[in-house]
C-alpha positions in Angstrom: -1.0 21.3 2.1 -1.0 20.3 5.7 -4.8 20.0 6.1 -4.9 17.6 3.2 -2.2 15.4 4.7 -4.1 15.4 8.1 -7.3 14.4 6.3 -5.5 11.6 4.5 -4.0 10.2 7.6 -7.3 10.5 9.5 -9.1 8.7 6.7 -6.5 6.0 6.8 -6.9 5.5 10.5 -10.7 5.4 10.2 -10.8 3.1 7.3 -7.8 0.9 8.2 -7.5 -1.9 10.6 -7.2 0.5 13.5 -10.8 1.4 13.8 -12.9 -0.2 11.0 -11.0 -3.5 11.3 -11.3 -3.6 15.0 -15.0 -2.7 15.4 -16.3 -4.2 12.2 -13.9 -6.9 10.9 -16.4 -8.3 8.5 -17.0 -4.9 6.9 -13.2 -4.4 6.7 -12.6 -7.7 5.0 -15.5 -7.1 2.6 -14.2 -3.6 1.7 -10.6 -4.5 1.3 -10.7 -8.2 0.3 -8.9 -9.0 -2.9 -8.4 -12.3 -4.6 -6.6 -15.4 -3.4 -3.3 -14.8 -5.2 -3.1 -11.0 -4.4 -0.1 -11.3 -2.2 1.9 -13.1 -4.9 1.0 -10.5 -7.5 2.0 -7.6 -5.2 5.3 -9.4 -4.4 6.0 -9.7 -8.1 5.2 -6.1 -8.7 7.5 -5.2 -5.7 10.4 -7.2 -7.1 10.0 -5.6 -10.6 9.8 -2.1 -9.1 12.9 -2.7 -6.9 14.8 -4.1 -9.9 13.9 -1.0 -12.0 14.9 1.3 -9.2 18.2 -0.3 -8.7 18.8 -0.3 -12.5 18.0 3.4 -12.7 20.2 4.2 -9.7 23.1 2.3 -11.1 22.7 3.9 -14.5 22.8 7.4 -13.0 25.7 6.5 -10.7 27.7 5.0 -13.6 27.4 8.2 -15.7 
């Protein structure tokens, strides 16, 4: 279990803005670029997920 986690963290550091974004910013933006309204879509998904989480937590607390 631990080696898999270390591999995932290492891949995240290598592919993330820490190394790839620093040394090759154009490759980083090409690889991880989305669409113009991506931040609004993720914000909406975040709000829906948070609402469902609060609803489920309240439902379990009420019973």
